[in-house]
N, C-alpha and C positions, 0 to 999 in steps of 0.2 A: 772424552774423559773415561774413567774406568767404569766398568759395569758392576753396579752394586746389586747383587742378586738377593742378599739376605737383609730384608727390611723388616725388622721386628717392631710392631707398633708399641709406642711407649718407651722405646729405647732412647737414651740420652745421645743426641747427635751433635749439639754444639754447646759448649760450656764456657762461660766467660767469668773469670774470677778477679775481684779487686782491681777493676779497670779504672784508671784515672787519666784525664785529659784536660789540658788547659791551653788557652789561646792568649798569650800575654798574661794580663792580670785576671782574665775571665776563666773561671773554672767550669768546664763543660761537663765533665763526669767526675763523680766522687765515689770511689770504692764500689763501683757497680758490679753486682753479681747477677748473671742471667743464664737460665737454662732453657734450652729448646729441645723438644722431644719429637721423635718420629710420629707422623700422623697428626701433628698439631699445627694449627694456624694461630700464632701468637700475635696479638695486637699490641702495638706500642702507641700510647696516646699521652698528650701533655701539651702545655702551652708552648709557643715558639721559644726556642732557647732552653727547653727542658733537657735535652740530651738525646732525644730519640734518633735523629739522623746521625749524630756523632758515633754512638755505640754501634749502629748498624754499618756505617761506612768503614769503621775499623775492622769489623768482621769480614767485610767484603774487599779489603785490601786498598781502599781509597786513601787511607792515611794510617799513621801509626799512633798507638797509645803511648802515653808517657810512662805508664807502668801497668802491671797486671799481666795476666796470661789467658790464653784461649786454647781450648781443646776441641778438635773436630774429628769425628769418627774415631775417637779414642787416641788420637795422636796430637802432638803439639801443633798449633795452627798459627802461622805467622806469614800470611801472604805478602808477596813483594809488590803486587799491583792488583788492580781489578781484573786484568786479563788472566794473571796467574791464579787468582781466586776462582774465577769462572772455570778455568781449565781443570781445576781440582775439586770442584763441587759446590762452590757458593757463588751465586749470581745475584746481582743487584740492579733494579731498575731505578735510576737515580731521579731525584726531584727536578733538577735542572736538565737541560738537553744533553743527551748522551750520544748524539750522532754527529757526523761531519757533513756540512751542507754542500760542499762542492763536488761530491762523488755520488755514484748511483746508489739506489736502495740496496742492490745486490752486493756492491762493494762494502757498504756499511755492515751488512749482515755477516759477511765472510772476512771482514777486516782482520788482518793477521794470519789468515788461512787461505789466501788467494793462490798460494803456490800449487794447491791441489788441482787447480784449473789451468795450470801453465804447462806448455809443451814447447820445447825449443825457444824458450824465452818469450812466448806469446800467450796471452790469456785467451782461452776459449770462452768468449763472452756468451755464445749461445747456451753452452752448458751451465755457465755461471748464473745467467738469468733464469734458466729452467729450474735449477736447484733452489735458487732463492725464492722463486714463485711457489715451489712446493712447500718451502718452509712457512711461507705466509699463509697458504691455503690450509695447511694442517692445523693451524690454530684459529681458523675462521676469518682471516683477513682476505677478502676477495675483491676489494676495490683499489688496491695498489699494485702497480706493475713494477717489477724489480728493476727494470731498465730506466725508470724515472730518476732524475736528479733529486737528491734529498732536499736540497734548498727550495725546490718547487712545491713541496708538500706543506700543508698547514701543520700547526703544532701537534694536533691530535694524531695525525697520520705519522708524523715523525716519532711520536711516543709509541705507536703500535709497532713500528719497525724496530724500535729499541726492544720492545717486549719479545718480538720474534727472534731477535739476535741472541738474547739471553736464554730463552726457552729452547732454542736449537741445540744448546749444549747439554740439555737435560740435567741441570744441577740437582744436587740432593737438598739444598736449601735455597729458597728463592726469597729475596728481600724486596719488598714493594714499598718505595718511599714516596708518599703523597702523589701517587700516579693517577688515581681516578679523577682528580680535579681537572685534568687535561682531557678527559675522555667524554665522549657522548654516551648515551644509554647503550648503544650497540657496542662501543668500545669497552665499556664497564662489563657488559655481559661476557665478552671474550675473556677479559681478565679474571672475572669471578669463576669462569669455567676452568681456567688454568689453575687457579687456587684450589678448586674443589678436586681437580685431578691429582694434585700434589698430596692432598689429604688422603684420598683413597689409595694412592700408591705408597703410603707410609713414608713419603718424604716430609718436608717441613717448610713452613712459610713464616716469615716475619712481615707483618702488614702494618704499615705506619699510615695513619689518617687522622685529620681533624674532625671528620664527620662521625659523630658519636653513633648515630643510627646505623650507618654503614658498618662501622667496626664491631658493633654488637651483633649484627646480622652475620657477618663474614667469619668472625674469629671464634675460636674455641676457649682461649684464655686471653686475658687482657692485663698488661702491665702498665702502670701509671708512673711516669717520670715527672719530677719537678725540681728545677734548678740543679740538674745533674745527679739527682738521687732517685733510686727506686723507692716509691712510696708504698705501693701495694700491688699485688697480683690477684686478679679476680678470676675464679673459674666460671664457666658458662652459666651454671645454676645460680651464681652470685651476682650476675650482671644486673645492675640497677642504675638507671641514669643519674639519679640524684647522688648516689654514693660515689659514682665515678667522677662526676663534676666536683664534688666536695674534695676528692683526692687530688684532682687536677689544680685546684686553686690553693690559696693559703698564704701567699706572699704578702707581707705587710710593708707599707711604705715607711721609710725611715727618714727622720730628720727633714732637712730641706733639700733632699736630692731632687725632688719635684718641687712644685709650688708649695709654699707654706700657708697660703690663704685658702679659704674654702668659699670665697665669694664668686659669683658669676656676674661680674660687672663689666660692661663694655658700652660703646657709643650707640646712639640711635641710628646713625647712617648705615644703610646697606651698601656695601662696596661691591660685592659679587654675589650672584645668585643663579639658580637653575629653575626653570619653569617647565613642568611637564616634560622633563628631559629623558629621552629614550635612545639607547643604542642597542639595536636588536641583538639578542643573544647575550647581553651583558648587564644592562640596567634598564629599568622601566618606570616612566612617569614619576621622575624624581623632582621634588620641589624642596628647595632649601635656600636659606639666605645666610650670609656671613656679614658681620658688622665691623666697623672701625674699632680697633682695640680689643678684638675678640680672638681667643683661641678656640676654634671649632674643631672637635675631634670626630673622626669618622672611622668606625671599626667594624669588624666582622671576620669571618673566615676568608682565606686568601682568594677564593673564587666568588666572593659575594657581590662583586661589581664595583667595589670602592676604588680599585686602581684605575679602572676605566673612567670613573667619575673625575679623578685627579687629572687625567689627560684631557678630558672635555673641558675642564676649567682653564686649561692652558691653551686650548685651541688645537691640540695635537690629534684629537679624535673628533670626527664630525658627528653631529646628532642626526638621527633618522627622524626624530620628532622633537618638538619643543625648542627652547632657547637657553643659551648661556649668556648672561649679561654681566658687564663690568661698568659700574657707574651709569647704568641704564642703557649702555650701548652693547650691541651684539658682538660676542667674541668670534672673530672671523677665522683666525689662524694664529700660529705661534708668534709671527712677527707683530701682528696687531696686539696680542697679549703682552708681549715684551714692552711695546710702546706705551701701553696702558699701565705699566709698572707692575705686571704680574711676573713673579719668578716661580720656577718649578723645579723641585728636586725629585728626580725619578727614583723609584725602587730599584730599577736596573741602572745603577749609577755608572758603571764602566761603559755601557753601550749607549746610554741615552743622555747622560749629563755631563760627561767629560770627553775630551779628545786625549786618549791615553798617551799617544805618541808626541803630544805637544807639551810645552813647558807649563809650569805653574803660572807664570806671568801671562802667557797666551790664553790659558783657560779662564783666568780671573778677569782679564781685560776685555774679552770678546763682547761682553754685554754692555760695556761702558764706553764704547767707541766714541759716541757723541759728546762725552764729557771732556776727553782729552785730545780731540781732533778738530780741525777746521773743515767744515763741509763734508765730514765723514771720509775724507781722503788724505788730508795732510795731518799726520799723526805727530803730536807734540811729545816726544819720547820722554822728556824730563818729567812732564805731568803724568804720563802713563806709569813711569816708574814709581812716582809718589803715590799714585792711585793704588797700585799693586802692593807696594810696601805697607800701606796703611792696613790693607786686609790681612796680610801675612802677620803683622804685629798684633792687631786687635783680636784675631782669631787664634793666635799662637800656633800657626802652621809651622810644623817642623820640617824644614827643607834646608839644603846646603845654601841655596840662593834661589832667586825667582826663576832662574833658568833651568832648574832641575826638572827633568821629565816626570810628569804626573804618574806614569806607570810604576815608577820606582818608589812611590810614597806608600806608607801604611794605609790601611782602609780608613782609619779615623782622619788622617790628614788629607786623603782624597776627598772625604766628605766635607771637610773644612774648606777646601778649594771651591767646591760647588756652592756652599753657603756664601763664600767670599764673592763669587761671581754675581750673585743676585743681590746681596746686601750692598756691595760697592756701587752698583748702578742705581741705588735708591728705590728698590722695589717696595711698593706699599702693600702688596698682597703676595704672601708666600704660600704656595701649595707644596707641602712636604709629604712625600709618599715614602713611608718607612725611613725617616731621616736618620735614625740611629742603627739601622741594619748593619751588622758586621763591624761595629765600632766598640772600643773597650769602655769600661765603666766610667773612667775619668773624662773621656771625650763626650760621652752621653751627658754627664752632669753639666759640662761646659755648654753643650747645645741647649739643654733645658733652661739654663740661666739666660742664654742668648734670647730664647723665645720669650721669656718673661720680660726682658728689656725691650724687645721689639713691641710687645703688647703694650707696655707702658708708654711707648712712643706713638701709639695710635695705629700701628700697623695691624693688618688682618692676617692671622695665621690659621691655615687649614692643615691639620696634621692627620694623615691617613696612616693607620698603623694596625699591625696584627698583635701588638703587645698591649694587653689590657691595662697593666699597671701604669704604663706610659700615658695612655689616653686618660685614665682616671686621674693621674697625677697632674696633668697639664691642661686639660680642657675646661672651658667655661660651660660649654654644652657638648654632649656626646651623642652622636647619631649612630645607631647600629643598623647595618644592612645585612640582608639575608636574601639569597636568590635574586639579586639585582634590584631589590626594593628596600625602602626604608621600613624597618621593622619597629623601631622604638627610639625615642629621644629621652636623654637623661640630663638633668641640670647638675652642675657641680655641687657636691655635698660631702661632708665628712662621713655621713652615714651610708653612702653609696658603696655597695659591696660587689666584688667579682662575681659571686654566685648569682646575684640579682641580674647582672648583665649577661652572663654566659648563657643563661637560659633562652635568651633571644637570638643568640648566635648559632646555636647547634640545633 
């Protein structure tokens, strides 16, 4: 990219005016105005769905706004892609994986620029690996060799490679989207060092994080978003945890969108439990019980251990210590859990809960084979079709027919297929990890009504979520986790407030 020799501290580098963005009926950004200045590390904070990542991803070329305009370095800014944005001065480290698993670290770093190592149609791999190693070492990554296949690295190492790939281009603006949650202390130290260098060189950083302590330490200014709106921007001298939290919350529950009652009534029978459950590095000494006819909510920040807890309850993650029990029996694995009528809806729906290349029919029927087959090998197709049609009709799954490939469905209808798979086979315990992630408001309401219905039928619902209003609106009891441990338990009450809960999360 170009060499920017004149970097005047305090100069306006990126301006966003009147930006709007919707996803179907959900409005993600509403007339957002945002200014970024040279030498500034601007923090963006807000609850999930507040618009932080949306506005940043538009600036970085990941997607287009519906309306509004951007100016970068005094010129109109409308990047065609993330690669185009990075080449021209704005680089983003994304929240999800931004690397390709099947090629080397070096090929990931120089992806799109490998021709510089090519001669007579052949890549000079020795030079490629040397240059990539130099890039890694320059930012303090000394435990990764550039010849390694990316897929062989753990998530943290892949994230460090992604950081190196972006920093190599020396952008004028760096956007860091929820990156530190994937990093160890050493990895965070590397990233903080990069952020500080950008500040000293009068470049600029947009830093997105849920960790209030971190964002107050790292950032010079802090902008709070809520429901797609800019609520307030704090200067460094104005940073106050209570005031920032107060700005983050404020959504009120309306009508019967969630449960209309405020009772925490459920059966005495314990259906599933954890006793001194530990998964090293993720959760420690967890003790909890869920009851017949109970909706148990589990919340916290994304890295608090709650997602691992959900996998443990389904037998997908082994415990290092303690036990997971269903009806008093030890949960051995996923097959055992399924036979014991436990269903699991993963946060990573596309990779862990669905076979995207298969049909709606196959995805729904796979868990109910013993219901419409003889000896698990002779399938009674008429019964299978009835089984699948019942779920499509009862959940209002919008598809051309049961043979439609799941990959072609909307996010909300994909999620309904996952629900249909577990409800159809008669699951008595449902572990729902971020069950309304990526679905529109109408589908969310339908799912909430379904959860109430299942509760009334005596089913056990465990809802794991990063959405506080969802947890408060649906749970009989709400358990908050922090740093892999249970921090606090709340009973359902109309007097329970976001502010009271969020203090135990951050």
